[in-house]
C-alpha positions as CSV (number, residue, x, y, z in Angstrom):
1,M,53.5,-58.1,-48.5
2,F,50.3,-56.6,-47.4
3,L,52.5,-53.5,-45.8
4,I,53.4,-52.4,-48.7
5,K,50.6,-53.0,-50.6
6,D,48.8,-50.7,-48.2
7,F,50.9,-47.6,-49.5
8,R,49.2,-47.7,-53.0
9,G,46.0,-46.9,-54.4
10,F,46.4,-43.7,-52.8
11,T,44.6,-40.5,-54.0
12,K,46.2,-36.9,-54.8
13,Y,44.4,-35.5,-51.8
14,E,46.1,-38.5,-49.6
15,K,49.1,-38.3,-50.7
16,T,49.2,-34.6,-50.7
17,F,47.4,-34.7,-46.9
18,F,50.1,-37.8,-46.0
19,G,53.3,-35.5,-47.2
20,L,52.5,-32.1,-45.9
21,F,51.2,-33.4,-42.7
22,L,55.0,-35.7,-42.7
23,F,57.1,-32.2,-43.8
24,F,55.4,-30.4,-40.5
25,Q,56.0,-32.9,-38.2
26,V,59.3,-33.0,-38.9
27,A,60.0,-29.3,-39.2
28,I,59.1,-29.0,-35.7
29,L,61.0,-31.2,-34.4
30,V,63.9,-29.4,-35.9
31,Y,62.9,-26.5,-35.1
32,F,63.6,-27.8,-31.4
33,Y,66.5,-29.6,-32.0
34,I,68.1,-26.0,-33.7
35,K,66.8,-24.0,-30.2
36,T,67.8,-27.4,-27.8
37,K,70.0,-28.9,-29.5
38,E,68.7,-32.5,-28.2
39,I,65.4,-34.2,-30.2
40,D,62.9,-36.9,-28.3
41,W,62.9,-40.2,-30.5
42,I,60.3,-41.3,-29.0
43,N,58.7,-38.1,-29.8
44,V,59.5,-38.7,-33.6
45,I,58.4,-42.5,-33.7
46,A,55.2,-41.6,-31.8
47,S,54.5,-38.6,-33.9
48,V,55.1,-40.8,-37.1
49,S,53.5,-43.8,-36.2
50,G,50.2,-41.6,-35.1
51,I,50.4,-40.8,-38.7
52,L,50.6,-43.8,-40.8
53,C,48.0,-44.9,-38.4
54,V,44.8,-43.3,-38.9
55,I,45.7,-42.8,-42.5
56,M,45.5,-46.7,-43.1
57,S,42.7,-46.6,-40.8
58,A,40.6,-43.8,-42.8
59,K,41.8,-46.0,-45.6
60,G,40.4,-49.5,-44.0
61,R,43.3,-50.8,-44.6
62,L,44.8,-53.8,-41.7
63,S,48.5,-51.9,-41.0
64,T,46.7,-49.8,-38.6
65,F,46.6,-52.2,-36.8
66,L,51.0,-52.4,-36.2
67,Y,51.3,-48.8,-36.3
68,G,48.5,-48.6,-33.8
69,L,50.7,-50.9,-31.3
70,I,53.5,-48.4,-32.0
71,Q,52.2,-45.4,-31.7
72,V,50.2,-46.5,-28.1
73,I,53.4,-47.4,-26.5
74,T,55.6,-44.6,-27.0
75,Y,52.2,-42.2,-26.5
76,G,52.0,-43.5,-23.7
77,W,54.8,-43.2,-22.6
78,I,55.0,-39.0,-23.1
79,S,51.3,-39.2,-21.5
80,Y,53.0,-41.0,-18.6
81,Q,55.9,-38.7,-18.5
82,A,53.3,-36.0,-18.9
83,N,51.0,-36.8,-15.6
84,L,48.3,-37.7,-17.4
85,M,47.3,-40.8,-16.6
86,G,44.0,-41.6,-17.9
87,E,46.1,-41.7,-21.2
88,V,47.8,-43.8,-19.5
89,Y,45.8,-45.8,-19.3
90,L,44.3,-45.8,-21.7
91,Q,46.9,-46.7,-24.0
92,I,47.2,-50.2,-22.2
93,V,43.1,-50.3,-23.6
94,F,44.1,-49.5,-26.9
95,G,47.2,-52.4,-27.3
96,I,44.5,-55.0,-26.6
97,F,42.6,-53.6,-29.1
98,Q,45.2,-53.8,-32.2
99,F,44.8,-57.5,-31.7
100,I,40.8,-57.4,-31.0
101,G,40.2,-55.1,-34.2
102,L,42.9,-57.2,-35.9
103,Y,40.9,-60.2,-35.7
104,A,37.8,-58.5,-36.3
105,W,39.4,-56.9,-40.1
106,I,41.0,-60.1,-41.5
107,K,37.7,-61.7,-40.9
108,N,35.5,-58.9,-42.5
109,M,37.7,-57.2,-45.8
110,H,37.2,-57.1,-49.6
111,T,40.1,-56.5,-52.1
112,I,39.9,-53.7,-54.9
113,S,41.7,-53.2,-57.8
114,T,44.2,-49.9,-58.4
115,K,46.5,-49.9,-61.2
116,S,50.0,-51.2,-59.5
117,T,48.6,-54.2,-57.5
118,E,45.4,-55.3,-55.8
119,V,44.9,-54.1,-51.7
120,Q,42.5,-55.1,-48.9
121,E,39.8,-52.8,-47.4
122,V,37.8,-53.2,-44.9
123,D,34.0,-53.8,-44.9
124,T,32.1,-51.1,-42.5
125,K,28.7,-50.8,-41.0
126,G,26.5,-48.3,-39.2
127,L,24.9,-48.4,-35.9
128,T,21.2,-48.5,-35.3
129,M,18.9,-46.6,-32.9
130,L,19.6,-48.8,-30.2
131,Q,23.5,-49.5,-30.4
132,W,23.7,-45.1,-30.4
133,A,21.9,-45.5,-27.2
134,I,24.2,-47.8,-25.8
135,T,26.6,-46.8,-26.5
136,L,26.2,-43.6,-25.3
137,A,24.8,-44.8,-22.4
138,L,27.7,-46.5,-21.5
139,G,30.2,-44.5,-23.1
140,G,29.0,-41.6,-20.9
141,A,28.4,-44.3,-16.9
142,F,32.0,-45.2,-17.4
143,Y,33.1,-40.7,-18.3
144,L,31.6,-40.2,-14.7
145,A,32.9,-43.5,-12.8
146,F,36.4,-42.3,-14.1
147,A,36.4,-38.6,-13.4
148,K,35.9,-39.7,-9.9
149,Y,39.3,-42.3,-10.2
150,L,41.8,-40.0,-11.6
151,Q,40.6,-37.4,-8.8
152,S,41.2,-39.8,-5.7
153,I,44.7,-40.3,-7.4
154,K,45.2,-37.0,-8.5
155,S,45.2,-36.7,-11.7
156,G,46.7,-33.2,-13.6
157,Q,43.6,-33.1,-15.6
158,P,41.0,-35.5,-14.4
159,F,37.6,-34.1,-15.9
160,L,39.1,-33.0,-19.1
161,D,41.2,-36.4,-18.6
162,A,38.1,-39.0,-18.4
163,L,36.3,-37.1,-21.0
164,N,38.9,-37.8,-23.6
165,V,39.7,-41.6,-22.0
166,S,35.9,-42.0,-22.6
167,L,35.6,-40.7,-26.2
168,N,39.1,-41.8,-27.5
169,L,37.2,-45.8,-25.3
170,T,34.3,-45.4,-27.4
171,G,35.9,-44.7,-30.7
172,Q,38.3,-47.4,-30.9
173,V,35.6,-49.9,-29.6
174,L,33.7,-49.0,-32.2
175,M,36.5,-48.7,-35.1
176,S,37.9,-52.6,-33.9
177,F,34.2,-53.4,-34.9
178,R,34.0,-51.8,-38.3
179,F,31.0,-49.0,-37.6
180,K,31.8,-45.4,-39.6
181,E,30.2,-43.6,-36.7
182,Q,33.1,-44.4,-35.0
183,W,34.8,-40.8,-36.9
184,F,31.6,-39.0,-35.0
185,F,33.8,-39.6,-31.6
186,W,37.1,-39.1,-33.2
187,I,36.3,-35.6,-34.2
188,V,35.5,-35.1,-30.5
189,V,38.5,-36.8,-29.2
190,N,40.6,-34.8,-31.5
191,I,39.1,-31.4,-30.2
192,V,39.9,-32.4,-26.6
193,S,42.9,-34.0,-27.5
194,I,44.3,-30.4,-29.0
195,S,42.5,-28.4,-25.6
196,L,44.5,-31.0,-23.0
197,W,47.8,-30.6,-24.4
198,M,47.7,-26.8,-25.0
199,R,46.1,-26.1,-21.5
200,K,49.3,-28.1,-19.8
201,M,51.6,-26.0,-22.0
202,I,49.6,-22.6,-20.7
203,L,49.8,-24.4,-16.7
204,S,53.0,-24.9,-17.1
205,G,54.2,-21.8,-19.3
206,N,56.6,-23.9,-21.0
207,F,56.0,-24.5,-25.0
208,D,58.4,-27.0,-25.2
209,D,59.1,-29.8,-28.5
210,D,56.4,-32.4,-27.0
211,G,53.6,-30.5,-26.4
212,V,53.2,-28.4,-29.9
213,T,54.4,-31.5,-31.8
214,M,51.4,-33.5,-30.0
215,V,49.2,-30.8,-30.4
216,F,50.1,-30.5,-34.1
217,M,49.8,-34.0,-34.4
218,W,46.3,-34.0,-33.0
219,I,45.3,-31.1,-35.4
220,G,46.1,-33.6,-38.3
221,F,44.5,-36.3,-36.3
222,L,41.0,-34.1,-36.7
223,I,41.5,-33.2,-40.3
224,N,41.7,-37.2,-41.0
225,S,39.0,-38.0,-38.9
226,I,36.7,-35.5,-41.2
227,Y,37.8,-37.6,-44.0
228,G,38.0,-40.6,-42.4
229,Y,33.9,-40.8,-42.4
230,Y,33.2,-39.4,-45.7
231,Y,35.8,-42.7,-46.9
232,W,33.9,-45.0,-44.7
233,K,30.8,-44.2,-45.9
234,K,32.2,-45.0,-49.6
235,L,33.0,-48.4,-47.9
236,Q,29.7,-48.8,-46.7
237,I,28.2,-48.7,-49.9
238,H,30.6,-50.6,-51.5
239,T,29.9,-53.1,-49.1
240,Q,26.7,-53.3,-49.2
241,S,26.1,-53.4,-53.2
């Protein structure tokens, strides 16, 4: 079954990163459980599924879309409770793109041999200059329109939220259609998301388990995005050879 196979063929770095990321996420949740005597299982599921999603995405493995679907449902609920409506709408769109991306990837995979089995990784490609121009123009237009909309419904942080949504949406579209430049947008997304949750906690004066867990999750995503671009460049070279 590909869900099990997708965990094979990882490098020592990848195993170390995943292990440490998971350890610190659990440590944060345990800390808040000791402090409040409560544990938010939606938070746990969102964090763990998010970790699995980005790790498998960086490796070009199909299971990223299953974990992504779980993550958008749980993270969307957390964002709704935090009144980050831009994030909520984004998760709905992301849910649709999990199926679009899965279809596009299935048709463009190659098989590699590991020590224990064979696994499949996605064929990647790069944007042309014209595609870059179209991507930036459409992303900028969407940001301006969506920021106005969020302002009109009195969302918590309309301009930062809209920037986050437009960058996320651009990254998701590029990921679904296998462009390695998606990682540039994810890097910015992760920085904006860290700022979004930090600002929310500072404004509320409450450093709660949801906020701290989400900040740490996005920091891990940032590290993974840098590695993802490096690995997808290798996948592109493999595709062209």
